[in-house]
C-alpha positions, 0 to 999 in steps of 0.5 A, a space after each residue: 719123307 723127311 719133311 722137317 729134316 729131323 729123321 736120320 739119313 743114310 741108314 746102312 747096315 753091314 754083316 761081317 765076320 759071319 755074325 757081327 752087324 754094324 748099322 750106321 746113320 747120319 743125324 738129321 740135318 735140322 737135328 740139334 746137338 741134344 737130339 738123341 736117336 734110338 735103334 730098334 730091330 726085329 727079324 719076325 712079325 711075331 717078336 717085339 722090337 729089341 733095342 740097341 745095346 752097343 751104340 756108336 756115338 759122335 762128338 756130341 754123344 749122339 747115337 750114330 750107329 750100333 754094333 750087334 753080335 751073334 746075328 744069324 741071317 737065315 732068310 730073315 727080313 729085318 725091320 729097323 726103326 730109329 726114333 729120336 728124342 729131344 726136349 721141345 722137338 718132335 723127331 721123325 722116326 725112320 723105318 726100313 726093312 732089309 733082307 739080311 742076306 743082302 747086306 752080308 760081306 763074306 769072309 775070304 775063302 778059307 785055306 787057299 793053297 797054291 801048288 805050282 810045278 815048274 816042269 809042266 808050268 801048271 799051278 793048282 789053286 784050291 780053297 774052301 768056301 767062306 764062312 757064313 751062317 746061312 749058305 749051305 750049298 757051296 754051289 751058291 758061291 762064285 769066285 774070281 781069281 786074279 793072277 798077277 805076273 810079277 
């Protein structure tokens, strides 16, 4: 519970382009302009938290997000911690656990080809699975094809 309104809100992370992860948040409602937040994360109990190297900032220079590179998903559960500092005020920290596979935004399927034959009025559509760092079984993917008659 965010009793004094200083902890961050609306913490969201997305993995895209296979290995990039963006995490964003809103500053606490009662957090002043000179509040600064710091994001730490780890993907196993054994390792130590590591801090964000590449912050996204708002107009006051406050950290409101982080970009990570070379994120590997596997079946990892990530622990995120955001704490803050501000002269003269205790900033509540925020913690969340997220299964990384659940926040992946897949790339589009690869090499989509369409071959239509006028004689038989048939079209054959082929594609390859999206790129991902962790799905080995292609049966895991579901596809939807939308055909619009123009």
